[in-house]
C-alpha positions in Angstrom: -0.1 0.3 0.0 1.4 3.4 -1.1 2.4 5.8 1.9 1.4 8.7 -0.2 -2.2 9.5 -1.2 -3.1 11.4 -4.3 -6.3 13.9 -4.1 -7.3 16.3 -6.4 -9.7 18.9 -6.3 -10.5 22.9 -6.0 -10.4 24.8 -2.7 -13.7 24.3 -1.4 -12.8 27.0 1.8 -10.1 28.9 3.0 -10.2 31.3 5.4 -6.4 33.3 5.8 -5.9 36.0 8.3 -1.9 37.8 7.5 0.1 39.4 10.2 1.9 42.1 9.5 5.1 41.1 10.2 6.9 38.0 11.2 7.2 37.5 14.6 9.4 35.3 16.6 7.3 32.7 19.0 5.5 30.1 18.2 2.7 28.6 16.1 0.0 25.8 16.7 -0.8 23.4 13.4 -3.6 21.6 13.7 -4.7 18.8 11.1 -8.3 16.8 11.5 -9.5 14.1 9.3 -11.3 10.5 9.7 -9.3 7.2 9.7 -10.1 5.6 6.4 -8.3 2.5 6.8 -6.8 0.9 10.1 -5.0 -2.5 10.0 -2.7 -4.3 12.6 -4.2 -1.4 15.6 -3.4 -3.6 18.1 -0.8 -2.6 21.4 -1.3 1.2 22.1 -3.7 1.7 19.0 -6.4 -0.9 20.4 -9.9 0.4 19.3 -8.3 2.4 16.3 -11.2 1.8 13.5 -12.2 3.5 10.0 -14.5 6.1 10.1 -13.5 7.5 13.4 -12.3 11.1 13.6 -8.3 12.1 13.8 -6.5 14.9 15.0 -2.9 15.9 14.8 -1.9 18.9 17.1 1.8 20.3 17.5 3.8 23.4 17.7 6.6 25.0 15.9 9.0 27.4 17.1 9.8 30.5 15.1 12.1 31.7 13.3 13.1 28.6 11.6 15.9 27.8 9.5 15.5 28.2 5.5 16.5 25.7 3.3 15.5 27.3 0.0 15.1 31.3 1.5 11.8 32.2 0.4 10.3 28.8 -0.5 11.3 26.3 2.1 11.7 26.8 5.8 12.7 24.3 8.7 10.9 24.6 12.3 11.5 22.7 14.9 8.5 21.2 16.7 8.6 21.4 20.6 8.1 17.5 21.1 5.7 17.7 24.3 3.2 19.6 22.2 2.7 16.9 19.8 -0.3 14.9 20.2 -2.4 12.9 17.4 -6.0 11.5 18.7 -7.0 8.5 16.8 -10.4 8.0 17.7 -10.3 6.9 21.2 -6.4 6.8 21.4 -4.0 9.3 22.0 -0.3 8.9 20.8 2.6 11.0 21.4 6.4 11.8 20.5 9.0 8.9 21.6 12.2 10.3 20.7 14.2 12.8 18.8 13.9 16.6 17.5 11.0 16.6 15.2 10.9 19.3 12.7 8.2 20.3 10.0 9.0 22.4 6.8 6.7 24.9 5.6 6.6 25.4 1.8 5.8 28.5 -0.4 5.7 27.9 -4.1 8.3 25.2 -4.1 8.3 26.0 -7.2 4.6 26.1 -7.7 3.2 24.4 -4.7 2.3 25.4 -0.9 2.4 22.9 2.1 3.5 21.6 5.1 5.5 18.7 5.8 6.5 16.7 9.0 7.1 13.2 10.5 7.9 12.1 14.1 8.6 8.3 15.9 5.6 8.0 17.8 4.2 5.5 20.5 4.9 2.2 19.8 7.7 2.7 17.7 5.7 4.0 14.7 6.3 6.5 12.4 3.9 9.5 12.2 3.9 10.8 8.5 1.9 14.0 7.7 2.1 16.1 4.5 0.2 18.4 2.1 0.5 20.3 -1.0 -1.5 22.6 -2.9 -0.2 22.5 -6.0 -1.5 26.1 -7.0 1.1 27.7 -4.5 -2.2 29.8 -3.4 -2.9 28.7 0.3 0.8 30.6 2.3 2.0 34.1 1.8 5.2 33.0 2.7 7.4 30.2 4.8 6.5 32.0 8.1 3.6 30.4 10.2 3.0 33.6 12.3 2.2 35.6 8.6 -0.2 32.5 7.8 -2.6 32.4 10.3 -5.8 30.7 9.3 -8.1 27.7 8.5 -8.5 25.8 5.8 -11.3 23.0 5.1 -12.4 21.2 2.1 -10.2 19.6 -0.8 -8.0 22.5 -0.4 -4.6 20.0 -1.1 -3.8 17.8 -4.2 -1.4 15.6 -2.8 -1.3 14.2 1.1 0.2 12.0 3.4 -1.0 11.2 6.9 -0.6 7.9 7.9 0.9 6.1 11.2 3.0 3.2 9.9 4.9 0.6 11.5 5.6 -3.2 11.5 2.6 -4.7 11.6 0.4 -1.4 12.0 -0.8 1.0 9.0 -3.3 3.5 9.7 -4.4 5.8 6.9 -6.1 9.0 7.4 -8.5 11.0 5.0 -7.4 15.0 5.6 -10.3 17.3 5.9 -8.6 20.5 7.4 -5.8 22.3 8.6 -4.9 25.4 10.6 -2.1 27.7 12.0 -2.9 29.4 15.1 -1.0 31.3 17.8 -0.9 29.8 21.0 -3.9 29.8 23.6 -2.5 31.2 27.0 -4.1 32.2 30.3 -5.7 30.6 33.2 -9.6 31.0 33.1 -11.8 31.8 35.9 -14.5 33.4 37.2 -16.9 31.5 35.4 -21.0 32.4 35.2 -22.1 28.6 35.0 -23.0 28.6 38.7 -19.7 27.2 40.4 -19.1 30.4 42.0 -19.5 31.7 45.3 -22.1 34.0 43.9 -24.8 32.9 41.4 -25.5 34.8 38.3 -27.7 38.3 39.5 -30.8 36.8 37.7 -30.0 33.1 37.7 -29.2 33.2 34.6 -26.2 30.7 34.7 -24.3 30.4 31.5 -22.6 27.0 29.9 -19.4 25.7 31.4 -16.4 28.1 31.7 -18.5 31.1 30.4 -20.0 34.1 31.7 -23.5 34.1 32.9 -25.7 33.7 30.0 -27.4 36.8 27.6 -30.3 37.5 26.3 -29.7 35.9 23.3 -29.2 33.0 25.2 -25.5 32.1 23.4 -24.6 30.6 27.1 -22.2 33.2 28.2 -19.5 35.2 26.3 -15.9 33.0 26.7 -12.8 34.9 26.7 -9.5 33.5 25.6 -5.7 34.6 24.8 -3.8 33.8 21.9 -0.1 35.1 21.5 3.4 35.5 23.2 3.3 37.3 26.5 7.1 38.1 25.5 6.8 39.0 21.9 3.8 41.4 23.3 1.5 39.5 20.8 -1.0 38.5 22.7 -4.6 39.1 21.2 -7.8 38.4 23.5 -11.1 37.1 22.1 -14.8 37.3 23.5 -17.2 34.9 21.7 -20.3 34.1 22.8 -21.8 37.8 22.7 -25.1 39.3 21.0 -24.3 39.8 17.5 -22.7 43.4 16.8 -22.6 44.7 20.5 -20.3 47.2 21.8 -17.5 45.6 23.4 -15.1 46.8 26.3 -11.8 45.1 26.9 -11.2 45.8 30.7 -7.7 45.3 32.9 -7.3 44.9 36.2 -4.3 44.3 38.2 -5.6 42.3 41.1 -8.5 39.7 41.5 -11.2 40.5 43.6 -11.7 38.5 46.8 -14.9 37.0 45.6 -17.0 37.6 42.3 -19.1 40.8 42.7 -22.5 41.6 40.4 -21.5 43.3 37.2 -24.6 44.2 35.0 -26.2 41.1 34.4 -22.8 38.9 34.7 -20.1 38.8 37.7 -16.7 40.4 37.6 -13.7 39.0 39.2 -10.9 41.9 37.7 -10.4 43.9 40.0 -7.6 46.6 41.5 -6.6 49.4 39.3 -9.1 48.9 36.0 -8.2 49.9 32.9 -10.5 50.0 30.0 -7.7 48.8 27.3 -10.0 48.9 23.9 -13.3 49.3 22.5 -14.9 47.2 19.9 -18.2 46.3 18.0 -18.8 42.4 18.0 -19.0 40.9 14.7 -21.2 37.6 14.7 -21.3 37.9 18.2 -17.2 37.6 18.7 -14.7 40.4 19.2 -11.1 40.4 19.4 -8.1 43.1 20.4 -5.6 44.4 19.6 -6.4 44.4 16.0 -4.3 45.6 13.2 -3.5 49.3 13.9 -4.1 49.1 18.0 -1.3 49.1 20.4 -0.6 45.6 21.8 -1.9 45.1 25.3 1.7 46.2 27.2 1.9 49.2 25.2 -1.8 50.2 25.7 -1.6 49.5 29.4 1.2 51.3 29.9 -0.1 54.6 27.8 -3.1 54.4 30.2 -0.6 54.3 33.4 -0.2 50.6 34.2 2.9 49.6 33.4 2.9 45.6 33.1 6.4 44.1 35.0 7.7 40.8 34.3 6.8 38.3 36.7 3.2 39.9 37.4 -0.5 39.2 36.3 -3.2 40.9 34.8 -6.8 39.7 34.6 -9.0 40.5 31.8 -12.9 40.2 31.1 -14.8 41.9 28.2 -18.2 43.7 29.3 -20.6 43.9 26.3 -24.1 45.8 26.0 -27.2 43.7 26.1 -30.1 46.2 25.9 -33.0 43.8 26.3 -33.9 45.5 30.0 -36.7 42.7 30.2 -34.0 39.6 30.2 -32.6 40.5 33.9 -34.2 43.5 35.0 -32.9 46.1 37.4 -32.3 46.4 40.4 -30.6 42.8 40.0 -29.1 43.3 36.0 -28.7 46.0 33.5 -28.0 46.6 30.0 -24.7 44.9 29.8 -23.1 41.7 30.4 -19.9 40.5 31.1 -17.6 37.2 29.8 -15.7 35.1 32.4 -12.1 36.1 33.4 -8.6 35.5 32.0 -5.6 35.7 34.0 -2.5 36.1 31.9 1.1 36.1 33.7 3.8 38.0 32.1 
């Protein structure tokens, strides 16, 4: 059986978000697919069968080493970051220093190639090429953040192989993301010492529920504190509401009622950014904005190394009948996120 499988189709969906310059840091690469066949799936791979989902995730360190400048660059993979989920089974790296290559018009293709020794002395092989050279703008993953789904490749190889074992995976999507960071807390899901103001508990790990019944706003962050590239994202708000990114330099002893939600960011509070949500999601800083550390310093709070800040996003919820005064107000708030600098 051939280890390389060939697929030819046009791009069905591509979402590409470009940064403005190459930065030192880390990038997370995620490949997802469906197990097409699984022979010899015993031992550590017992229970792996065709039809199950598969997810490969690994983090590369940037900058990389140019093999062909402008066309092929190799990046070191952080071994502990590599995880391959095959149905009910998760495997990882067992040794060596795995690398990934990113290709841009090499000479006519864009793609990613990597291999690693994984659990059970098997070889994980992953690669794809789009063959049109239209997926990436460079060989720097931090300039090519985005996700691609459908048949965006024309050649791919996604297998786990070794003596007596061959697991073949059909690739369905690929993504490059910034690493997530921060410690989430102050949930409006009924787990805090103080309930949501109108018994409007949200989904697990989110803020209190809102009038759109999204389950509450979920605050997350990606990027690097050392490179000052942190981006905060609040999802699950109302579709187009005004949103304010709040920073505190302390954590309140207990959650405090705050509009229709709960606030735990305390101390000296700074309103870092004011944005409008799009489809219920809002991020900051964006292109043209000061970075978080620069913006915080301009507002009088210099973030020193070894310190933490606490973040929440509060947003308009104008339905006054949802959580009426005096218990509620015309706004709600996400969960909190602690980021250590």
